[in-house]
C-alpha positions in Angstrom: 0.0 0.0 0.0 1.4 3.4 -1.0 1.9 6.2 1.5 -0.8 8.2 -0.2 -3.3 5.4 0.0 -2.4 4.7 3.7 -2.8 8.4 4.5 -6.3 8.6 3.0 -7.3 5.4 4.8 -6.3 6.9 8.1 -8.0 10.2 7.2 -11.1 8.3 6.2 -11.2 6.3 9.4 -10.6 9.5 11.5 -13.6 11.2 9.7 -15.8 8.2 10.3 -14.8 8.3 14.0 -15.5 12.0 14.3 -18.9 11.6 12.6 -19.7 8.6 14.7 -18.9 10.4 18.0 -20.9 13.4 16.8 -24.0 11.3 15.9 -23.7 9.5 19.3 -23.6 12.7 21.2 -26.6 14.1 19.3 -28.4 10.8 19.9 -27.6 11.0 23.6 -28.7 14.6 23.8 -32.0 13.9 22.1 -32.6 10.8 24.2 -31.9 12.9 27.4 -34.2 15.7 26.1 -37.0 13.2 25.5 -36.5 11.7 28.9 -36.5 15.1 30.6 -39.7 16.1 28.8 -41.4 13.0 29.9 -40.3 13.2 33.6 -41.0 16.9 33.9 -44.4 16.8 32.2 -45.9 16.6 35.7 -44.4 20.0 36.6 -46.5 23.0 35.6 -45.0 25.0 32.7 -45.7 26.9 29.5 -46.1 25.4 26.0 -42.6 25.5 24.4 -40.9 25.4 21.1 -39.1 22.1 20.4 -35.7 23.8 20.0 -36.0 27.3 21.5 -37.9 26.2 24.6 -39.6 29.3 26.2 -37.2 31.8 24.8 -39.9 33.2 22.6 -41.6 36.6 22.4 -44.0 37.1 25.3 -42.6 34.3 27.4 -39.0 34.6 28.8 -37.5 36.7 26.0 -36.9 39.6 28.5 -36.5 40.0 32.2 -39.7 42.0 32.5 -41.7 39.2 30.7 -40.0 36.7 32.8 -41.0 38.5 36.0 -44.7 38.6 34.9 -44.6 34.9 34.0 -43.3 33.8 37.4 -45.7 36.0 39.3 -48.6 34.7 37.2 -47.5 31.1 38.0 -47.3 31.9 41.7 -50.8 33.4 41.6 -52.1 30.3 40.0 -50.9 28.4 43.1 -48.0 26.7 41.5 -45.2 26.0 44.1 -42.8 25.0 41.4 -42.7 25.9 37.7 -40.7 24.7 34.7 -39.3 26.8 31.8 -36.9 25.6 29.1 -33.7 27.3 28.0 -33.5 25.8 24.5 -33.6 22.0 25.2 -32.5 22.4 28.9 -35.1 22.7 31.7 -35.0 25.0 34.7 -37.3 24.3 37.7 -38.3 27.5 39.5 -39.0 27.5 43.2 -42.0 29.8 43.9 -42.9 28.9 47.5 -41.3 28.4 50.9 -42.3 24.7 51.1 -40.2 23.5 48.1 -37.4 25.9 49.0 -37.2 24.2 52.4 -37.0 20.8 50.7 -34.2 22.1 48.3 -32.1 23.6 51.1 -32.3 20.4 53.2 -31.1 18.3 50.3 -28.1 20.4 49.0 -25.6 22.9 50.2 -24.1 23.5 46.8 -24.4 26.3 44.2 -25.4 25.3 40.7 -23.0 25.6 37.8 -24.9 23.7 35.1 -25.4 24.9 31.5 -28.6 26.8 32.5 -27.2 28.5 35.6 -25.9 32.0 35.9 -23.4 31.0 38.5 -21.3 29.2 35.9 -21.5 32.2 33.7 -20.2 34.4 36.5 -16.9 32.4 36.5 -14.7 34.6 34.3 -15.7 37.6 36.5 -15.9 36.3 40.1 -13.7 33.2 39.8 -14.2 30.7 42.6 -15.0 32.9 45.5 -17.6 32.3 48.2 -20.5 32.9 45.8 -19.2 30.2 43.4 -17.1 27.7 45.3 -18.4 24.4 46.6 -17.6 21.6 49.0 -14.5 21.6 51.1 -13.1 24.7 49.4 -16.2 26.7 50.3 -16.2 25.4 53.9 -12.5 26.3 54.3 -12.8 29.8 52.8 -16.0 30.6 54.6 -14.3 29.7 57.9 -11.3 31.8 57.0 -13.4 34.8 56.1 -15.9 34.7 59.0 -13.7 36.8 61.3 -13.9 39.7 58.7 -17.6 40.0 59.6 -17.3 39.8 63.4 -19.5 42.4 65.1 -16.3 44.1 66.5 -15.0 44.5 62.9 -18.4 45.7 61.6 -18.8 48.3 64.3 -15.6 49.9 63.1 -17.2 50.6 59.8 -20.1 52.7 61.2 -18.2 56.0 61.0 -17.2 55.4 57.4 -20.8 54.6 56.5 -22.0 57.8 58.1 -19.4 59.8 56.2 -20.5 58.2 52.9 -24.1 58.9 53.7 -23.4 62.5 54.5 -21.7 63.0 51.2 -24.7 61.4 49.5 -27.1 63.7 51.2 -25.1 66.7 50.1 -25.2 65.5 46.5 -29.0 65.0 46.7 -29.3 68.6 48.0 -27.1 70.0 45.2 -28.7 68.2 42.3 -32.4 68.7 43.5 -32.0 72.4 44.6 -34.3 73.6 41.9 -37.1 71.3 43.0 -36.4 68.7 40.3 -36.3 64.9 40.7 -33.4 62.6 40.0 -32.7 58.9 39.4 -31.2 58.1 42.8 -29.7 54.7 41.8 -26.5 56.0 40.2 -25.9 58.3 43.2 -26.5 55.5 45.7 -24.4 53.0 43.7 -21.3 55.3 44.0 -21.9 55.7 47.7 -22.1 52.0 48.4 -19.1 51.3 46.3 -17.2 54.0 48.0 -18.3 52.6 51.4 -17.4 49.1 50.5 -13.9 50.0 49.2 -13.2 52.1 52.2 -14.5 49.7 54.8 -13.3 46.4 53.4 -10.2 47.4 51.5 -9.2 50.7 53.3 -9.3 52.4 49.9 -8.3 56.0 50.0 -10.2 57.3 47.0 -13.5 59.2 47.0 -15.8 57.9 44.3 -18.8 60.1 45.2 -16.9 63.4 45.1 -14.3 62.8 42.4 -14.4 59.4 40.8 -11.3 58.5 38.8 -11.6 57.1 35.3 -10.9 53.6 36.6 -13.6 53.9 39.3 -16.2 55.1 36.7 -15.2 52.3 34.4 -15.6 49.8 37.2 -19.2 51.0 38.0 -20.2 51.0 34.4 -18.6 47.6 33.8 -20.5 46.0 36.7 -23.8 47.4 35.3 -23.1 46.2 31.8 -21.8 42.7 32.9 -25.0 42.2 34.9 -27.1 42.9 31.8 -25.0 40.6 29.7 -25.2 37.7 32.1 -29.0 38.0 32.3 -29.2 38.0 28.5 -27.2 34.8 28.5 -29.7 33.2 30.8 -32.6 34.1 28.5 -31.0 33.1 25.1 -30.2 29.4 24.7 -27.5 29.9 22.1 -25.6 32.4 24.3 -25.5 29.8 27.1 -22.9 27.9 25.0 -19.4 29.2 25.8 -18.1 28.4 22.3 -20.9 30.6 20.8 -21.0 33.3 23.4 -17.3 34.2 23.3 -17.2 34.4 19.5 -20.1 36.9 19.5 -19.4 40.6 20.0 -21.3 40.5 23.3 -19.0 37.8 24.6 -15.9 39.7 23.5 -17.3 42.7 25.2 -17.8 40.7 28.4 -14.1 39.6 28.3 -12.9 43.2 28.1 -15.2 44.3 30.9 -13.8 41.5 33.1 -10.3 42.8 32.4 -11.3 46.3 33.5 -12.8 45.0 36.7 -9.9 42.7 37.6 -7.4 45.5 36.9 -9.2 47.8 39.3 -9.4 45.3 42.2 -6.0 43.9 41.3 -4.2 47.2 41.9 -5.8 47.6 45.3 -4.7 44.0 46.3 -1.2 44.7 45.0 -0.9 47.9 47.0 -2.0 46.3 50.2 0.2 43.3 49.8 3.2 45.6 49.5 2.1 47.5 52.6 1.9 44.3 54.7 5.3 43.2 53.5 6.9 46.4 54.8 4.9 47.0 57.9 3.6 45.1 60.9 0.5 43.0 60.3 -1.6 45.8 61.7 -0.2 49.0 60.3 0.4 51.9 62.7 -0.8 55.3 61.6 -0.4 58.5 63.6 0.4 56.4 66.7 -2.8 54.3 66.5 -3.3 50.8 65.3 -5.2 50.7 62.1 -8.2 48.3 62.2 -8.0 45.1 60.4 -10.3 45.1 57.4 -11.5 42.4 55.0 -8.5 42.5 52.7 -6.1 42.3 55.7 -7.8 39.2 56.9 -7.7 37.7 53.3 -4.0 38.3 53.1 -3.1 37.0 56.6 -5.7 34.3 57.3 -4.3 30.7 57.8 -6.2 27.5 58.0 -5.5 24.7 60.6 -2.6 23.5 58.4 -1.0 26.9 58.3 -2.0 27.5 54.6 -3.3 30.9 53.5 -5.3 31.9 50.5 -3.6 31.8 47.1 -3.2 35.1 45.1 -6.0 33.9 42.8 -8.3 33.0 45.7 -7.7 36.5 47.2 -8.5 38.1 43.8 -11.7 36.0 43.5 -12.9 36.9 47.0 -12.2 40.6 46.5 -14.1 40.7 43.2 -17.0 38.8 44.8 -17.3 41.1 47.8 -16.7 44.3 45.9 -19.6 43.5 43.6 -22.0 41.9 46.0 -21.2 44.4 48.7 -22.2 47.5 46.7 -24.6 46.6 43.9 -27.2 44.7 46.0 -27.0 47.2 48.9 -27.4 50.1 46.3 -30.6 48.4 45.1 -32.0 48.1 48.6 -31.2 51.7 49.6 -32.6 53.1 46.3 -35.9 51.2 46.6 -36.0 52.2 50.3 -35.7 55.9 49.4 -38.4 55.4 46.7 -40.8 53.7 49.2 -40.4 56.7 51.5 -41.7 59.0 48.8 -44.3 56.5 47.6 -45.9 56.1 51.0 -45.8 59.5 52.8 -47.6 58.2 55.9 -45.1 55.5 56.3 -42.3 58.0 55.7 -43.6 60.0 58.7 -43.5 56.9 60.9 -39.9 56.2 59.9 -39.0 59.9 60.6 -40.6 59.7 64.0 -38.7 56.5 64.9 -35.4 58.1 63.8 -36.2 61.3 65.8 -37.1 59.3 68.9 -34.0 57.2 68.7 -31.4 59.6 67.3 -32.6 63.0 68.5 -30.3 65.8 67.3 -27.3 63.6 66.7 -25.7 63.8 63.3 -24.1 60.4 63.7 -26.1 57.2 63.5 -24.4 54.9 66.0 -24.5 51.1 66.4 -26.6 51.8 69.5 -29.1 53.7 67.4 -29.3 50.9 64.8 -30.1 48.4 67.5 -32.9 50.6 69.0 -34.8 51.4 65.8 -38.3 49.8 65.8 -40.4 51.0 62.9 -37.3 51.6 60.8 -36.4 47.9 61.1 -39.8 46.8 60.0 -39.8 49.3 57.1 -36.4 48.0 55.8 -37.5 44.4 56.0 -40.6 45.3 54.0 -38.4 47.0 51.4 -36.4 43.8 51.2 -39.5 41.8 50.8 -41.5 44.0 48.4 -38.6 44.9 46.1 -36.3 41.9 46.6 -32.9 43.5 45.7 -31.7 40.0 44.8 -34.7 38.6 42.9 -33.3 35.1 41.9 -30.6 32.7 43.2 -29.6 29.3 42.0 -29.2 26.0 43.7 -27.5 22.8 42.7 -28.0 20.4 39.8 -28.5 17.2 41.8 -26.5 14.1 41.1 -29.5 12.1 42.1 -33.3 12.4 41.5 -35.1 14.4 44.2 -38.8 14.8 45.2 -39.9 18.5 45.3 -43.6 19.3 45.9 -44.4 15.6 45.4 -42.8 15.5 42.0 -39.7 13.8 41.0 -37.0 16.1 39.5 -34.5 14.1 37.5 -30.7 14.3 37.9 -28.8 17.4 36.8 -31.8 19.7 36.4 -31.1 23.3 37.3 -33.2 25.0 40.0 -33.7 28.7 40.4 -35.1 30.1 43.7 -37.3 33.0 42.7 -37.0 35.2 45.8 -39.3 37.8 44.4 -42.0 35.2 43.8 -41.7 33.8 47.3 -41.8 37.3 48.8 -45.1 38.0 46.9 -46.7 34.6 47.3 -50.2 35.1 48.6 -50.1 31.7 50.4 -47.3 33.1 52.6 -48.0 36.8 52.8 -51.4 38.4 53.7 -52.2 41.2 51.3 -49.1 40.2 49.4 -49.1 43.1 46.9 -49.5 45.7 49.7 -46.4 47.5 51.0 -47.0 47.1 54.8 -44.1 47.2 57.3 -46.5 46.3 60.1 -46.5 42.7 58.8 -43.1 42.4 60.5 -44.5 43.5 63.9 -43.7 40.8 66.5 -47.3 40.9 67.8 -49.2 40.3 64.6 -46.7 39.3 61.9 -47.7 37.1 59.0 -47.7 33.4 59.7 -44.6 32.5 57.6 -41.5 30.6 58.5 -37.8 31.3 57.8 -38.1 30.1 54.2 -40.8 32.7 53.4 -38.5 35.7 53.9 -35.1 35.1 52.3 -33.6 38.4 51.1 -30.1 37.2 52.0 -30.8 33.5 51.0 -31.1 30.9 53.7 -29.3 28.0 55.2 -25.5 27.5 55.4 -24.9 29.5 52.3 -26.7 32.6 53.4 -25.1 36.0 52.8 -22.0 36.4 55.0 -22.3 40.2 54.7 -25.9 40.7 55.6 -25.2 42.6 58.9 -22.9 44.9 57.0 -25.6 45.5 54.4 -28.4 46.1 57.0 -26.3 48.6 58.9 -25.6 50.6 55.7 -29.2 50.5 54.6 -30.5 51.8 58.0 -27.9 54.5 58.3 -28.8 55.9 54.8 -32.5 55.7 55.3 -32.1 57.5 58.7 -29.9 60.2 57.2 -32.5 60.8 54.4 -35.5 61.3 56.6 -33.4 63.4 59.0 -32.7 66.0 56.3 -35.4 65.6 53.7 -39.0 64.8 52.9 -38.9 62.5 50.0 -41.4 62.9 47.1 -41.9 60.7 44.1 -42.3 61.8 40.4 -45.7 60.5 39.4 -44.8 60.8 35.7 -41.9 58.4 36.2 -43.3 55.3 37.9 -40.4 52.8 38.1 -40.7 49.6 36.0 -39.2 46.7 37.8 -36.3 45.1 35.9 -34.9 42.0 37.5 -31.5 40.9 36.3 -28.7 40.1 38.7 -30.2 42.6 41.1 -33.6 44.4 41.0 -33.2 47.6 39.1 -35.8 49.9 37.5 -35.9 50.0 33.7 -36.6 53.7 33.7 -34.7 54.7 36.9 -35.8 55.3 40.5 -36.9 59.0 40.3 -37.5 61.0 43.5 -37.2 64.6 44.8 -35.9 65.9 48.1 -37.5 68.7 50.1 -35.3 70.0 53.0 -36.9 69.7 56.4 -37.3 72.9 58.3 
């Protein structure tokens, strides 16, 4: 046999092998799809296209339509609901009962083809939001000291300073009686506060943001939008497709900007710790340990610290989660003050009774608020700053709401739907802080109110966030009467966080 003939024989065999493998994979995918359709036929859902699933106009083609769909399903008394991203199913948890079952059966985050957590990987790496198993347990234990009450109390003054700057900016930009979209203002404040508290950052994003700081804020906003689009479009869920599209290439560039911003902060602090004591001395006083200090110096039981990549991942995770979600909560809280003037007056009275003439909101004040605390909880329920979280793709079939969910099916916990489920909440669509009154609160259990998730993987920074929310709401009512712009009613836009499609517009009238 000649060399040429032998070469073509090998090439022919290789082609046959590739085609055979391809056909086998297609066959397995189709077989699995048919199996999933049959098993999940008992779960309520929408009619779907055989290839596109529910990614059709009027179904889950946009986040606004998705929100309407899920609320409609909850109102129809469905505790779970199934949608399809192309040929892959997603089971949505809409009620506290199935959520309880899910939490008890898994501690992991989901990273399957239809889960946003996998898509967060290039941005947030393998930090606490994304990691699993022993790595998550180890890192959670190492990071817990960063959120001790003694550490958090040291941040109160910084939060007050940031809130005061925010109030001054509100005064300046609404001096002519106009209204403004408060979210961009609040977003800069929460990022400023997060960087100063957790990373001892020396910049001032609210008063004079640098180009890199502005780029970071815009990058986070845009990446959130892109990730939500990936969840709604089946073809973008495929990495090989996404990263060859312009939107995927844009995402890569945005990740670089974000990593460059946080990376410079980490590098600067690392150099500081190498040339100074573990706790740097400034003006004769020990500087408080912050989140980044603990990241850089923490050791496990075997004496091992976090790797440079692990530190980068955790800083990226907390910088994002610590400012964007809190910004959503504060913005919606300010809006609710203006939307419900009678409730605003009750918050104002509570703040006056507790704080008096003090310009500083202290940890003692925060602990003594009564109506304020109920108001903030209702903001977190009604507007749900984090509208959706994911859980694991199980490696075994599970029973949820009496129905068998097959192996490796993604689950999304729809916090917004749970928070508005009429089986859990009396007058579910009414904004009513009194529902959190200890004497006559709604008859719901811990799984019915989950603004910071629930179980072992709840938000490690929730006390930090609640302190900042209460400080800013208190500062607002101390100085202003908030009014809404009736011509600019916000349209809820759930993506990674709950935003408003047209902004959160309010005005501020100085109190006399």
